[in-house]
KEKE-3310 file (N, C-alpha, C; in steps of 0.2 Angstrom, whole numbers, plus 5000, padded with zeros to 4 digits):
npx = (5079:5071:5052:5046:5030:5023:5007:4996:4986:4973:4957:4945:4928:4913:4900:4889:4898:4911:4922:4937:4945:4955:4966:4982:5000:5014:5026:5042:5058:5063:5054:5042:5023:5008:4994:4977:4962:4941:4932:4927:4935:4942:4954:4958:4952:4963:4974:4971:4970:4983:4988:4984:4971:4959:4958:4960:4948:4951:4967:4984:4994:5011:5022:5037:5041:5031:5018:5005:5000:5009:5019:5032:5028:5021:5034:5039:5033:5021:5007:4996:4983:4966:4960:4963:4966:4969:4972:4965:4968:4984:4999:5008:5020:5020:5009:5020:5030:5022:5020:5032:5036:5030:5033:5049:5056:5073:5070:5076:5073:5064:5063:5067:5059:5048:5054:5056:5044:5042:5034:5040:5040:5026:5028:5024:5010:4995:4986:4970:4971:4977:4977:4970:4978:4992:4986:4986:5001:5005:5001:5010:5022:5020:5020:5034:5043:5054:5058:5051:5049:5040:5028:5011:5000:4988:4978:4986:4990:4980:4971:4983:4990:4997:5014:5017:5013:5020:5032:5029:5029:5044:5049:5040:5049:5064:5063:5061:5073:5080:5079:5067:5050:5036:5018:5005:4988:4980:4968:4973:4977:4987:4997:5003:5009:5023:5029:5029:5034:5027:5010:4997:4981:4965:4947:4933:4936:4946:4963:4967:4977:4995:5009:5024:5020:5024:5024:5011:5005:5009:5003:4990:4989:4985:4977:4993:4997:5001:5006:5006:5015:5012:5021:5019:5009:5010:5000:4988:4993:5002:4990:4983:4993:4995:4984:4970:4965:4962:4968:4965:4968:4984:4990:4992:4981:4983:4980:4987:4989:5002:5011:5012:5018:5031:5032:5022:5028:5042:5033:5030:5044:5048:5040:5048:5052:5039:5036:5034:5035:5034:5023:5025:5015:5012:4999:4990:4991:4980:4972:4973:4971:4959:4955:4961:4951:4937:4943:4941:4929:4921:4928:4922:4908:4909:4909:4897:4892)
npy = (5084:5088:5084:5070:5070:5086:5089:5101:5105:5099:5098:5093:5097:5090:5094:5092:5084:5081:5074:5076:5084:5095:5089:5085:5080:5071:5062:5058:5056:5038:5033:5022:5025:5018:5021:5020:5016:5016:5011:5024:5034:5043:5039:5039:5050:5058:5055:5056:5071:5070:5069:5076:5076:5082:5097:5103:5109:5117:5124:5116:5105:5098:5089:5085:5098:5104:5107:5097:5088:5096:5097:5094:5088:5077:5068:5062:5056:5040:5030:5017:5012:5003:4997:4990:4993:4991:4990:4978:4972:4977:4970:4964:4969:4977:4990:4991:4998:5009:5017:5019:5026:5037:5043:5045:5035:5025:5014:5002:4999:4993:4979:4976:4981:4970:4958:4960:4960:4947:4946:4942:4930:4931:4943:4945:4942:4943:4954:4952:4939:4938:4932:4939:4942:4942:4954:4964:4966:4969:4980:4985:4985:4994:5003:5004:5008:5019:5023:5030:5045:5044:5033:5029:5018:5010:4998:4986:4973:4966:4953:4947:4931:4923:4920:4929:4943:4944:4947:4957:4965:4966:4970:4986:4987:4988:4999:5010:5007:5013:5027:5029:5036:5028:5025:5021:5013:5000:4987:4974:4972:4965:4960:4973:4976:4973:4980:4993:5010:5018:5024:5030:5033:5037:5045:5044:5056:5065:5064:5053:5048:5046:5040:5031:5014:5005:5019:5022:5009:5011:5025:5021:5011:4998:4982:4967:4952:4938:4922:4908:4890:4878:4864:4847:4841:4851:4860:4865:4871:4880:4887:4892:4898:4913:4914:4918:4911:4896:4887:4873:4862:4865:4876:4894:4908:4927:4942:4960:4976:4985:4991:4983:4970:4967:4963:4954:4944:4943:4936:4923:4918:4914:4904:4893:4877:4873:4876:4877:4887:4905:4916:4933:4943:4961:4973:4969:4979:4978:4978:4992:5000:4999:5003:5020:5021:5023:5030:5041:5040:5045:5058:5063:5064:5068:5082:5086:5091)
npz = (5006:4992:4991:4980:4978:4983:4994:4997:5008:5001:4994:4986:4978:4971:4962:4977:4986:4994:4989:4994:5007:5013:5012:5015:5009:5007:4998:4996:4985:4984:4991:4997:4998:5004:5002:5009:5010:5010:4995:4988:4998:4992:4985:4971:4966:4971:4965:4954:4951:4954:4942:4936:4927:4934:4943:4960:4970:4983:4990:4985:4973:4968:4958:4959:4957:4947:4940:4941:4927:4919:4905:4910:4920:4914:4911:4919:4927:4930:4928:4934:4931:4941:4932:4918:4901:4885:4865:4859:4847:4847:4849:4865:4863:4855:4862:4875:4867:4862:4874:4877:4866:4869:4880:4878:4881:4877:4866:4868:4882:4880:4878:4890:4901:4897:4901:4916:4919:4918:4901:4890:4882:4878:4870:4859:4858:4852:4862:4865:4868:4879:4897:4914:4921:4914:4907:4918:4922:4910:4910:4920:4914:4906:4912:4921:4910:4904:4915:4929:4940:4950:4951:4951:4956:4959:4967:4961:4961:4956:4950:4949:4951:4969:4966:4957:4965:4974:4966:4959:4970:4973:4961:4964:4975:4969:4961:4970:4977:4968:4967:4966:4967:4977:4975:4983:4980:4988:4991:4998:5014:5021:5011:5011:5022:5025:5015:5014:5017:5021:5030:5023:5027:5020:5024:5020:5015:5020:5028:5041:5046:5045:5042:5048:5051:5060:5069:5070:5076:5086:5092:5089:5101:5101:5109:5111:5106:5112:5110:5121:5120:5127:5137:5135:5147:5150:5151:5159:5171:5167:5162:5171:5176:5171:5163:5154:5137:5131:5118:5108:5118:5121:5121:5126:5124:5124:5127:5129:5135:5127:5135:5147:5138:5142:5157:5156:5149:5154:5164:5159:5156:5166:5171:5162:5159:5158:5145:5130:5117:5111:5108:5099:5095:5086:5082:5068:5051:5047:5057:5063:5051:5053:5067:5062:5054:5060:5071:5061:5058:5069:5075:5063:5066:5077:5074:5068:5078)
capx = (5079:5063:5047:5043:5025:5019:4999:4994:4976:4969:4952:4939:4921:4910:4893:4887:4900:4914:4927:4942:4944:4960:4972:4991:5004:5023:5030:5051:5062:5063:5049:5035:5019:5001:4987:4973:4955:4939:4929:4926:4937:4945:4959:4956:4952:4967:4976:4967:4974:4990:4988:4982:4968:4954:4961:4957:4944:4955:4975:4990:4999:5016:5026:5043:5042:5028:5011:5001:4998:5009:5021:5038:5025:5021:5038:5042:5026:5018:5002:4993:4974:4966:4958:4969:4962:4973:4971:4965:4973:4991:5007:5010:5027:5019:5010:5024:5034:5020:5021:5040:5041:5027:5036:5053:5061:5075:5065:5081:5069:5055:5064:5069:5053:5045:5058:5054:5035:5038:5030:5045:5037:5019:5026:5023:5007:4990:4983:4966:4972:4980:4974:4969:4983:4994:4986:4990:5008:5007:4999:5015:5028:5021:5020:5040:5045:5057:5062:5049:5050:5032:5023:5005:4997:4981:4974:4991:4990:4974:4971:4990:4992:5003:5020:5016:5011:5028:5037:5028:5033:5051:5047:5042:5057:5070:5060:5063:5081:5084:5077:5060:5044:5030:5013:5000:4981:4977:4964:4975:4982:4993:5001:5006:5011:5031:5032:5028:5039:5023:5001:4992:4974:4961:4942:4929:4940:4951:4966:4965:4984:4998:5014:5027:5017:5027:5022:5004:5004:5011:4997:4983:4988:4981:4984:4998:4992:5006:5003:5011:5015:5015:5023:5017:5005:5010:4993:4983:5000:5004:4986:4982:4999:4997:4978:4969:4961:4965:4970:4967:4973:4990:4991:4987:4982:4982:4979:4989:4991:5010:5015:5011:5019:5039:5031:5021:5032:5045:5032:5030:5049:5050:5038:5057:5053:5035:5033:5040:5034:5031:5025:5020:5012:5010:4994:4990:4989:4971:4967:4978:4966:4951:4955:4959:4944:4932:4945:4940:4922:4920:4927:4915:4900:4910:4910:4891:4885)
capy = (5081:5087:5079:5070:5072:5088:5093:5104:5106:5099:5099:5093:5096:5089:5099:5093:5077:5085:5070:5077:5091:5097:5083:5087:5072:5074:5057:5058:5051:5032:5031:5020:5023:5014:5022:5014:5020:5012:5015:5032:5037:5048:5038:5040:5056:5061:5053:5062:5076:5072:5066:5084:5076:5087:5104:5104:5115:5119:5119:5116:5100:5098:5085:5087:5107:5107:5106:5091:5089:5101:5093:5092:5081:5070:5065:5057:5050:5033:5026:5010:5011:4998:4993:4991:4990:4991:4988:4969:4971:4974:4965:4967:4973:4986:4993:4993:5001:5014:5020:5023:5034:5042:5046:5048:5031:5022:5008:4996:4999:4988:4973:4975:4981:4965:4953:4961:4960:4940:4944:4940:4923:4931:4949:4945:4938:4951:4958:4950:4934:4937:4934:4946:4945:4944:4963:4969:4962:4972:4988:4987:4986:5001:5011:5004:5010:5025:5023:5036:5044:5045:5025:5029:5013:5010:4991:4986:4968:4962:4949:4943:4925:4925:4922:4937:4948:4944:4946:4965:4971:4963:4975:4993:4988:4989:5004:5012:5007:5018:5033:5032:5036:5024:5029:5014:5009:4993:4984:4968:4974:4960:4959:4979:4976:4974:4981:4999:5016:5023:5022:5037:5033:5042:5042:5051:5063:5065:5061:5053:5044:5047:5040:5022:5005:5006:5023:5017:5004:5015:5027:5014:5009:4991:4975:4965:4946:4934:4915:4901:4885:4873:4859:4842:4841:4858:4866:4868:4877:4887:4892:4894:4904:4915:4915:4920:4910:4892:4883:4867:4860:4865:4883:4899:4917:4932:4949:4964:4982:4990:4993:4978:4964:4966:4961:4947:4943:4941:4930:4917:4918:4912:4896:4889:4871:4872:4883:4876:4892:4912:4919:4938:4947:4965:4973:4971:4983:4977:4980:5000:5004:4999:5008:5025:5024:5021:5038:5045:5040:5049:5064:5069:5062:5074:5090:5088:5090)
capz = (5000:4991:4988:4971:4976:4989:4992:5002:5011:4994:4993:4981:4979:4966:4966:4986:4988:4997:4988:4997:5015:5015:5013:5014:5008:5003:4995:4995:4983:4987:4997:4994:5000:5004:5001:5011:5011:5010:4989:4989:5003:4989:4983:4964:4965:4975:4959:4945:4953:4953:4934:4929:4924:4937:4946:4966:4972:4985:4992:4981:4974:4964:4956:4955:4960:4941:4939:4938:4921:4912:4901:4915:4927:4913:4910:4925:4931:4926:4933:4932:4933:4942:4927:4911:4894:4880:4860:4858:4842:4845:4853:4869:4863:4853:4866:4877:4864:4862:4879:4876:4861:4872:4886:4875:4881:4873:4864:4871:4888:4880:4879:4899:4906:4895:4903:4921:4920:4915:4896:4882:4880:4875:4871:4850:4856:4852:4871:4866:4870:4884:4903:4916:4924:4909:4906:4922:4921:4902:4912:4924:4907:4903:4919:4923:4907:4904:4925:4930:4945:4951:4953:4955:4957:4959:4964:4956:4962:4956:4946:4950:4958:4975:4966:4953:4967:4975:4960:4959:4975:4971:4957:4967:4977:4965:4959:4975:4978:4959:4970:4961:4972:4974:4980:4978:4982:4988:4998:5002:5019:5022:5006:5010:5028:5027:5010:5012:5021:5026:5028:5023:5029:5020:5026:5015:5011:5025:5028:5045:5046:5041:5047:5048:5053:5069:5072:5071:5078:5091:5092:5090:5109:5101:5112:5108:5104:5116:5111:5121:5120:5136:5136:5136:5151:5155:5149:5166:5177:5162:5160:5179:5181:5167:5164:5143:5136:5131:5113:5106:5123:5119:5120:5129:5119:5129:5124:5134:5130:5125:5141:5150:5137:5144:5161:5157:5148:5161:5170:5154:5155:5173:5171:5162:5156:5158:5142:5124:5114:5115:5100:5102:5085:5086:5079:5060:5049:5046:5064:5064:5047:5056:5072:5062:5051:5068:5073:5058:5058:5077:5073:5057:5069:5084:5069:5065:5084)
cpx = (5069:5058:5047:5034:5022:5010:4997:4987:4972:4964:4947:4931:4917:4902:4890:4892:4906:4920:4935:4942:4952:4967:4980:4995:5009:5023:5037:5053:5063:5058:5043:5029:5012:4997:4981:4966:4948:4935:4926:4926:4938:4953:4958:4955:4958:4974:4976:4969:4980:4991:4988:4976:4963:4958:4956:4954:4947:4962:4978:4993:5006:5018:5033:5043:5038:5022:5007:4999:5003:5016:5030:5033:5027:5027:5043:5038:5021:5014:4999:4986:4969:4962:4962:4964:4968:4972:4969:4970:4981:4993:5007:5017:5025:5016:5015:5030:5031:5020:5030:5041:5035:5030:5044:5058:5064:5070:5068:5077:5063:5058:5064:5064:5047:5047:5056:5048:5033:5035:5033:5042:5031:5022:5025:5014:4999:4988:4977:4969:4978:4977:4973:4974:4989:4994:4990:4999:5010:5007:5009:5020:5026:5022:5030:5044:5047:5057:5057:5049:5049:5032:5019:5002:4990:4978:4980:4992:4983:4975:4977:4989:4997:5009:5021:5017:5020:5034:5034:5030:5041:5053:5050:5048:5062:5067:5063:5072:5086:5082:5070:5055:5036:5023:5006:4994:4979:4971:4966:4980:4989:4997:5006:5011:5019:5033:5032:5031:5034:5018:5000:4985:4969:4952:4937:4931:4945:4958:4967:4972:4988:5005:5017:5022:5018:5025:5015:5000:5006:5006:4991:4981:4985:4983:4985:4995:4998:5001:5008:5010:5016:5017:5019:5016:5006:5004:4990:4986:5001:4996:4982:4986:4997:4988:4975:4967:4964:4964:4972:4969:4979:4991:4987:4987:4977:4983:4981:4989:4997:5015:5015:5015:5026:5037:5026:5024:5041:5043:5032:5039:5052:5045:5044:5052:5044:5031:5038:5040:5032:5030:5022:5017:5008:5002:4997:4989:4981:4968:4969:4971:4962:4949:4954:4953:4939:4935:4941:4929:4920:4921:4923:4911:4901:4909:4903:4888:4886)
cpy = (5086:5085:5080:5073:5078:5093:5094:5106:5109:5097:5098:5092:5096:5089:5097:5088:5081:5076:5071:5084:5093:5092:5084:5081:5075:5065:5059:5053:5046:5029:5026:5021:5018:5019:5019:5021:5015:5015:5020:5037:5043:5046:5041:5044:5060:5059:5053:5068:5075:5073:5073:5083:5082:5093:5103:5109:5119:5118:5119:5108:5101:5091:5085:5096:5108:5106:5101:5092:5091:5096:5090:5087:5076:5065:5060:5056:5044:5031:5021:5009:5002:4995:4994:4987:4993:4987:4982:4968:4969:4971:4968:4972:4978:4990:4996:5000:5008:5020:5023:5028:5040:5047:5047:5043:5030:5014:5003:4995:4993:4981:4972:4975:4973:4958:4955:4958:4950:4938:4941:4935:4926:4940:4950:4941:4945:4952:4954:4943:4933:4937:4939:4946:4944:4951:4967:4969:4967:4978:4989:4989:4992:5006:5011:5006:5016:5026:5031:5038:5046:5039:5028:5024:5012:5001:4988:4980:4964:4962:4945:4937:4925:4924:4930:4942:4949:4945:4956:4967:4969:4971:4981:4992:4991:4994:5011:5013:5012:5024:5033:5032:5033:5025:5024:5010:5004:4992:4978:4972:4972:4959:4967:4978:4978:4977:4989:5002:5017:5021:5027:5034:5039:5039:5048:5058:5064:5061:5058:5050:5045:5045:5030:5018:5007:5013:5024:5013:5006:5019:5027:5011:5001:4988:4971:4959:4942:4926:4909:4895:4881:4868:4851:4840:4845:4864:4870:4871:4879:4892:4895:4900:4913:4918:4917:4918:4902:4889:4876:4862:4859:4871:4888:4906:4920:4937:4955:4974:4983:4988:4988:4971:4963:4961:4955:4942:4938:4934:4923:4914:4911:4905:4891:4883:4869:4875:4878:4880:4898:4914:4927:4944:4954:4968:4974:4976:4983:4981:4988:5002:5005:5003:5015:5025:5023:5028:5045:5049:5046:5056:5066:5066:5069:5082:5093:5090:5094)
cpz = (4998:4989:4981:4972:4985:4987:4997:5002:5004:4997:4986:4980:4972:4968:4974:4989:4989:4996:4991:5002:5015:5018:5010:5014:5005:5002:4993:4991:4986:4990:4995:5001:5000:5005:5001:5012:5007:5001:4993:4995:4999:4984:4976:4963:4968:4967:4954:4946:4952:4947:4931:4925:4926:4941:4953:4969:4977:4985:4984:4979:4969:4962:4954:4955:4951:4942:4936:4931:4915:4911:4905:4919:4923:4913:4916:4931:4926:4932:4927:4937:4937:4937:4921:4907:4888:4872:4861:4853:4840:4850:4859:4869:4861:4858:4871:4874:4862:4865:4877:4873:4864:4877:4883:4877:4877:4872:4863:4879:4887:4883:4888:4902:4906:4899:4910:4925:4918:4908:4891:4880:4875:4873:4861:4849:4857:4859:4869:4869:4876:4894:4906:4919:4921:4907:4911:4923:4916:4904:4917:4919:4906:4911:4923:4916:4906:4912:4925:4938:4951:4948:4957:4954:4961:4960:4960:4956:4959:4951:4945:4955:4962:4970:4961:4958:4970:4972:4959:4965:4975:4966:4960:4973:4976:4962:4962:4978:4973:4963:4967:4967:4970:4976:4979:4985:4983:4994:5001:5005:5019:5019:5007:5017:5029:5019:5009:5017:5026:5023:5026:5024:5027:5020:5026:5014:5016:5026:5036:5051:5041:5042:5044:5052:5060:5072:5074:5074:5086:5096:5093:5099:5107:5107:5107:5110:5108:5116:5113:5123:5121:5132:5138:5143:5156:5157:5156:5169:5172:5161:5168:5182:5178:5164:5154:5142:5131:5124:5112:5111:5126:5119:5124:5125:5126:5126:5132:5131:5130:5130:5144:5147:5141:5153:5162:5151:5151:5166:5165:5156:5163:5173:5167:5156:5154:5149:5136:5118:5115:5106:5100:5095:5088:5081:5071:5057:5046:5053:5065:5059:5051:5063:5068:5057:5055:5071:5069:5058:5064:5075:5067:5062:5073:5079:5068:5074:5088)
residu = (MET:THR:ALA:ILE:VAL:LYS:ALA:GLN:THR:VAL:SER:MET:LYS:PHE:LYS:SER:VAL:ASP:ALA:LEU:THR:ASP:VAL:SER:LEU:GLU:VAL:ALA:PRO:GLY:GLU:LYS:VAL:ALA:LEU:LEU:GLY:HIS:ASN:GLY:ALA:GLY:LYS:THR:THR:LEU:PHE:ARG:ILE:MET:LEU:GLY:PHE:ILE:ARG:PRO:THR:ALA:GLY:SER:ILE:THR:ILE:ALA:GLY:HIS:ALA:PRO:GLY:SER:ASP:ALA:ALA:ARG:LYS:ILE:VAL:SER:TYR:LEU:PRO:GLU:GLN:VAL:ALA:PHE:PRO:LYS:MET:LEU:THR:GLY:ARG:GLU:VAL:VAL:ARG:PHE:TYR:ALA:ARG:LEU:LYS:GLY:ALA:PRO:LEU:ASP:ASP:VAL:GLN:ALA:VAL:LEU:ALA:LYS:VAL:ASP:LEU:VAL:ASP:ALA:ALA:ASP:ARG:ARG:VAL:GLU:THR:TYR:SER:LYS:GLY:MET:ARG:GLN:ARG:LEU:GLY:LEU:ALA:GLN:ALA:LEU:VAL:GLY:LYS:PRO:ALA:LEU:LEU:LEU:LEU:ASP:GLU:PRO:THR:SER:GLY:LEU:ASP:PRO:LEU:SER:ARG:GLN:HIS:PHE:TYR:GLU:LEU:ILE:ALA:ASP:VAL:ALA:ARG:GLN:GLY:GLY:SER:VAL:LEU:LEU:SER:SER:HIS:GLY:LEU:SER:GLU:LEU:GLU:ALA:ARG:THR:ASP:ARG:VAL:ALA:ILE:LEU:ARG:LYS:GLY:ARG:LEU:VAL:ALA:ASN:ALA:PRO:LEU:SER:ASP:LEU:GLN:HIS:GLN:ALA:ASN:LEU:PRO:ILE:ARG:ILE:ARG:VAL:ARG:ALA:ALA:PRO:GLY:ALA:ILE:GLU:SER:VAL:HIS:ALA:GLU:ILE:GLY:GLY:GLY:ARG:LEU:ASN:CYS:ALA:SER:VAL:GLU:LEU:PHE:CYS:ALA:PRO:GLY:ASP:LYS:MET:ARG:LEU:LEU:SER:LYS:ILE:SER:GLY:LEU:GLY:ALA:GLN:VAL:GLU:ASP:VAL:ASP:VAL:ALA:ALA:PRO:THR:LEU:ASP:GLU:VAL:TYR:ARG:HIS:PHE:SER:LYS:ILE:GLY:ALA:ASP:GLU:ALA:ARG:GLN:GLY:ARG:GLU)
# end
């Protein structure tokens, strides 16, 4: 299947600063990709190149086969920046209607997207009366209008309450189910963990990881956490059998290499009624991110030596 986004060895240099170096990344139709990295890692620069705001120093990038910023590319791309700003005197409905006209979308879409982001009741109020969360939802509405083939989202859940964040990811999943591609940047790693198909990690302009989370967990080979809750009165014997650290005089927590997990679980199973519950946790996205960010730092350091 033809990629909606296809970046090949893209580099971007601003005077003496290498913002991006040899970044190759593809996003397929219906795919949700999380683009992660610290502040200054190059995420926003990559977005700006995809939007045609700037041209890369080297390499190439296409949007559904079109040059970024071309009329053909603009028709299929929607962008939600981290800081959304709209004319304060316009109403929410007028803002979304304006973007619908820019995209050549039916005006019937305006009411539909306002309903999706739960702004129907406030649609005819001026933007200056909106809270930060409401402005963020309005930004999402303008991004969704016209059913774009590619959504570029930069910190899209900033200012949203927990329920609104959950609803946001439901909308993103719906976009993907309909074949739209989503590339989103966020520092909220825990909320991305089960909501994206793939994770791409930038560090100082270099792509240091690009794979589904399960593959990155395997590549990182980080310890797995196992927490065992002992039956009443059995904590001493359970701890003596499997070791680890005791928690709250009721549980034992230990960490093991991925290859040792089944052996350890079999040993725990052999304790029978002495064990009430077992919780097994794979490395989190936050832990995987820290691992690959460190790998990137080590590689850069070795390159200078």
